[in-house]
C-alpha positions, 0 to 999 in steps of 0.5 A, spaced: 499 499 500 505 504 501 508 503 494 502 504 491 501 511 495 507 513 493 506 512 485 499 516 486 504 522 487 505 522 479 498 523 477 495 528 482 498 534 479 495 533 472 488 533 475 490 539 478 492 542 472 485 540 469 481 544 474 485 550 473 481 551 467 475 551 471 468 547 471 465 546 464 458 543 466 452 543 471 454 548 476 449 550 481 448 556 485 455 558 482 458 565 486 456 571 481 460 576 485 467 579 482 469 578 489 467 571 490 469 569 483 476 572 484 477 568 491 475 562 488 480 563 482 485 564 488 483 558 491 483 554 485 491 556 484 492 555 491 490 548 490 494 547 484 500 549 488 499 544 493 498 550 498 492 545 502 492 550 508 491 556 504 486 553 499 482 550 505 480 557 508 478 560 502 474 554 500 470 553 507 468 560 507 466 560 500 462 553 501 458 557 507 456 562 502 455 557 496 454 550 499 451 547 493 456 550 488 460 543 485 466 547 483 467 549 490 465 542 493 470 539 488 476 543 490 475 542 497 474 535 496 481 535 493 484 538 499 480 534 504 483 528 500 490 530 500 490 532 507 488 524 509 480 526 510 478 521 506 471 521 509 470 528 508 473 528 501 468 523 499 462 527 502 464 533 498 466 530 491 459 526 492 455 532 493 459 536 487 456 530 483 449 530 486 449 538 484 453 537 477 452 529 475 456 531 468 462 534 472 468 531 469 473 534 475 469 531 480 469 524 477 477 525 476 477 527 483 473 521 486 477 516 482 483 518 485 481 518 492 478 511 490 485 509 487 488 512 494 484 507 498 485 502 492 478 501 492 475 498 486 470 503 483 476 508 481 476 505 474 469 507 473 470 514 475 476 515 471 472 512 465 466 517 466 471 523 466 474 521 460 468 520 457 465 527 459 472 530 457 475 525 451 480 531 449 483 532 456 490 528 457 490 529 464 484 524 465 487 519 460 493 519 464 489 518 471 485 512 467 492 509 465 495 510 472 489 507 475 490 501 471 497 501 472 496 500 480 492 494 478 497 491 474 493 492 467 499 494 464 498 493 457 491 497 458 495 502 461 499 503 456 493 504 451 491 510 455 498 513 456 498 513 448 492 517 447 494 522 452 501 522 449 497 524 442 494 530 446 500 532 450 506 529 446 511 533 451 507 532 458 512 530 463 508 526 467 504 522 461 511 520 458 514 518 465 508 514 467 508 510 460 515 509 461 514 505 468 508 501 464 513 499 459 518 497 464 513 493 468 512 489 462 519 488 461 520 492 455 526 497 457 528 500 451 521 503 450 521 505 457 528 508 456 525 512 450 519 515 454 523 517 460 528 521 455 521 524 452 519 526 460 525 529 462 532 531 462 538 526 461 539 525 468 532 524 470 531 519 465 537 515 467 534 515 474 527 513 472 530 507 468 534 505 474 528 506 479 525 501 473 530 496 474 530 496 482 522 495 481 524 489 477 529 487 483 535 488 478 539 492 483 546 491 479 543 495 472 539 500 477 546 501 480 549 503 473 543 507 471 543 511 478 551 512 477 550 515 470 545 519 473 549 522 478 555 523 473 550 527 468 548 531 474 552 531 480 547 536 484 541 532 483 539 529 490 535 523 488 540 519 484 545 520 489 540 518 494 538 512 490 545 510 488 547 510 496 541 505 497 543 501 491 550 500 493 548 498 500 543 493 497 549 490 493 554 490 499 558 495 495 562 501 497 558 507 496 562 510 490 565 517 491 560 520 486 554 519 491 558 524 496 553 531 496 556 537 493 560 541 498 555 546 499 550 541 501 555 536 505 553 539 512 545 538 511 542 532 514 539 527 510 534 522 511 536 515 510 536 513 502 530 510 499 529 509 492 525 514 488 523 516 481 525 523 478 519 526 477 516 532 479 509 532 483 506 539 481 507 542 474 
């Protein structure tokens, strides 16, 4: 479960990007004053940035004034979800869908909530979001990731390919597709997608992480080492390289030493991590 929750970090930001465009259908009692509309926009931007505390205060005040607005309920549901208040999140998201059944953003947010909990209804919610907004690559990515979590790797790749046709330069789509290819043993295709999804050092680190997930620590070590050589200042490859060396019983290579400017910082125990930003 902990592994699955880490992987969910990859998809949440794409959902936020979709919400930034606003809701397209069926909002009940939507804020109409310029002040409330501006505050809603601010709350949406805070949610995009992951400022849950800042977003919640504004959303909760707006909800008191506009208790049936689907967009406010959806955004507040996302904040509840990201704070681990899953019951409250589900209540808000279901209330949003009661007010606006065709609101793709609310279906997507509910699908992610169910993915976090590994509940079986997640895929259906993501499919509804895709059906309602078929040109939105975020929802295709979310569906692909939901399938990936349940080890339906080939089906996940099909959804990622659709998303990539709509957003060919999306880092998340390309990186997620790379891990799906790696899961079926197609490492060359995984390497290609990682290269499309980030810098050369990030691609090497992600490929190393893919090898590590397959239990191939020797190749993971080599990829991490190459990533560190390409970008000596990158913390994730260094941490991953230390971890791989320890698992293999090898001496930690000198390349894994942090730069002089950060050598005195306290570092958490190393653990493998994909090189992927959580937010756009």
